[in-house]
C-alpha positions in Angstrom: 72.6 19.5 18.3 72.8 15.7 17.9 72.7 14.0 14.3 69.2 12.8 15.2 68.0 16.3 16.1 69.6 17.8 13.0 67.5 15.1 10.9 64.3 16.1 12.6 64.9 19.8 12.3 65.7 19.6 8.6 62.7 17.3 8.1 60.5 20.0 9.8 61.8 22.7 7.3 61.4 20.6 4.2 57.8 19.7 5.4 57.1 23.5 5.9 58.6 24.2 2.4 56.3 21.3 0.9 53.4 22.7 2.5 54.0 26.1 1.1 54.5 24.7 -2.4 51.6 22.5 -2.1 49.2 25.1 -1.1 50.6 27.7 -3.5 51.1 30.3 -0.7 52.7 33.6 -1.2 53.8 36.6 0.5 51.2 37.7 3.1 49.7 34.3 3.3 49.2 32.6 6.7 50.9 29.2 7.6 49.9 26.5 10.3 50.7 27.4 13.8 53.5 25.8 15.8 50.9 23.3 17.4 49.5 22.5 14.0 52.7 21.5 12.5 53.6 19.5 15.6 50.5 17.5 15.2 50.8 16.9 11.5 54.4 15.7 11.8 53.9 13.9 15.0 57.2 15.7 16.6 57.7 17.9 19.6 56.6 21.3 19.6 59.8 22.6 20.6 61.4 21.2 17.5 58.8 23.1 15.3 59.5 26.1 17.3 63.1 26.1 16.6 62.6 25.7 12.8 60.0 28.7 12.9 62.3 30.7 14.9 65.2 30.1 12.4 62.9 31.2 9.5 61.9 34.2 11.4 65.4 35.3 11.9 66.1 35.0 8.4 63.2 37.1 7.5 61.2 34.4 5.7 58.1 34.6 8.0 56.7 37.0 10.8 54.5 36.3 13.7 52.0 38.8 14.5 50.6 38.7 18.0 47.1 37.4 18.1 47.0 36.7 14.3 49.4 34.0 13.5 52.4 33.3 11.3 52.8 34.7 7.8 55.1 34.5 4.8 57.1 37.5 4.2 58.6 38.8 0.8 62.3 37.4 0.7 63.6 40.6 -0.8 62.5 42.4 2.3 65.1 40.3 4.6 69.0 40.8 4.9 70.0 37.4 3.9 71.8 38.5 0.8 73.6 41.3 2.7 74.6 38.9 5.5 75.9 36.2 3.1 77.8 38.9 1.2 79.7 39.8 4.4 81.1 36.2 4.4 81.3 34.7 1.2 81.2 37.5 -1.5 84.6 38.8 -0.5 86.2 36.0 -2.7 86.9 37.7 -6.2 86.4 34.5 -7.8 82.9 34.1 -6.4 82.0 37.6 -7.6 83.2 36.7 -11.2 81.3 33.6 -10.9 78.0 35.1 -10.0 78.3 37.9 -12.8 79.1 35.2 -15.3 76.2 33.1 -14.3 74.1 35.9 -14.6 75.2 36.7 -18.2 74.7 32.8 -19.0 71.2 32.9 -17.8 70.4 36.1 -19.7 71.8 34.7 -22.8 70.0 31.6 -22.5 66.6 33.5 -22.1 67.5 35.5 -25.1 68.0 32.3 -27.1 64.7 31.1 -26.0 63.0 34.1 -27.0 64.5 34.0 -30.5 62.7 30.7 -30.9 59.3 31.7 -29.2 56.5 33.1 -30.6 55.7 36.3 -28.4 55.5 39.1 -31.0 52.5 40.8 -29.0 54.3 40.9 -25.8 57.4 42.2 -27.3 55.5 45.0 -29.2 53.7 46.0 -25.8 57.4 46.2 -24.2 58.5 48.4 -26.9 55.5 50.9 -26.4 56.2 50.7 -22.6 59.8 51.5 -23.2 58.8 54.4 -25.4 56.4 55.8 -22.8 58.4 55.5 -19.8 62.0 55.2 -18.9 62.9 51.7 -18.0 66.0 50.4 -16.2 68.1 47.4 -17.5 66.7 45.4 -14.7 63.1 46.1 -15.5 63.6 45.2 -19.2 65.6 42.1 -18.3 62.9 41.0 -15.9 60.3 41.2 -18.6 62.4 39.4 -21.1 63.2 36.6 -18.6 59.5 36.3 -17.8 58.6 36.1 -21.6 61.2 33.4 -22.1 58.5 31.1 -20.6 60.9 29.2 -18.4 59.8 29.4 -14.8 62.9 27.8 -13.3 65.2 30.1 -15.4 63.3 33.3 -14.1 63.3 32.2 -10.5 67.1 31.3 -10.3 67.7 34.8 -12.3 65.7 36.6 -9.7 67.6 35.2 -6.8 70.9 35.6 -8.3 70.1 39.2 -9.1 70.1 40.0 -5.5 73.7 38.9 -5.2 74.5 40.7 -8.7 73.0 44.0 -7.1 74.8 43.4 -3.9 78.3 42.9 -5.6 78.2 45.0 -8.5 78.6 48.9 -8.5 75.4 49.5 -9.8 72.0 48.8 -8.7 68.6 47.8 -10.2 68.1 51.6 -11.0 70.9 51.6 -13.5 69.6 53.2 -16.7 71.0 52.5 -20.0 70.3 54.4 -23.5 66.7 53.7 -24.6 67.9 53.0 -28.2 70.0 50.1 -26.9 67.3 48.6 -25.1 64.9 49.1 -27.8 67.3 47.5 -30.4 67.6 44.4 -28.2 63.7 44.1 -28.0 63.3 44.9 -31.7 66.0 42.4 -32.6 64.1 39.7 -30.8 61.0 40.8 -32.5 62.4 40.5 -35.8 64.4 37.3 -34.9 67.6 39.0 -35.7 70.3 37.1 -33.5 73.2 39.5 -34.4 71.5 42.6 -33.5 70.1 41.0 -30.3 73.5 40.1 -29.0 75.2 43.3 -30.2 72.6 45.4 -28.1 72.9 43.0 -25.2 76.6 43.6 -25.2 76.0 47.3 -24.9 74.0 46.9 -21.9 76.1 44.2 -20.2 76.8 44.5 -16.6 79.9 46.3 -15.6 82.2 43.8 -13.9 83.2 46.5 -11.3 82.5 45.4 -7.6 82.4 47.1 -4.3 
């Protein structure tokens, strides 16, 4: 692929991403056809075809015969596993991923200590009391409550890698009292208790 072809290819991918964002499309939604994208961008259909093929190989989209092309849930594809095979063999990279995850979670907890979300935290305590919740499930709710969409998005993607490299998975269950202590600490704005509880449920730095 020449430099000029690469620029066209990247431009098409950026346009597709912008189209998805502008139209607030989500998993299962239909995107324009190869021909429609080619007409919009004034480029050859072969270039658009290559870009869409790349996205399909990554599992980001799927083509249904007679229906069109649709967005897929990124969690269904094997990109994390594929990347893990090549770049996550470096122990420094693994340590950095785990450290970054902790930093993101700490930032979310600090935001929650400043935010006014008592109702939501009380509901989360009730949910924890009535159902067994995993560390991931609790942290996911807390990350969302931090009210920082970008922080939550980055954490969600990073957790795909954390799950891959750590000797644990999203089903890991920690003692309910520690999770409850974390949430109650946030509810009562008790910073020391919050981080004491968080330390108790911190990720084990054991890797595959």
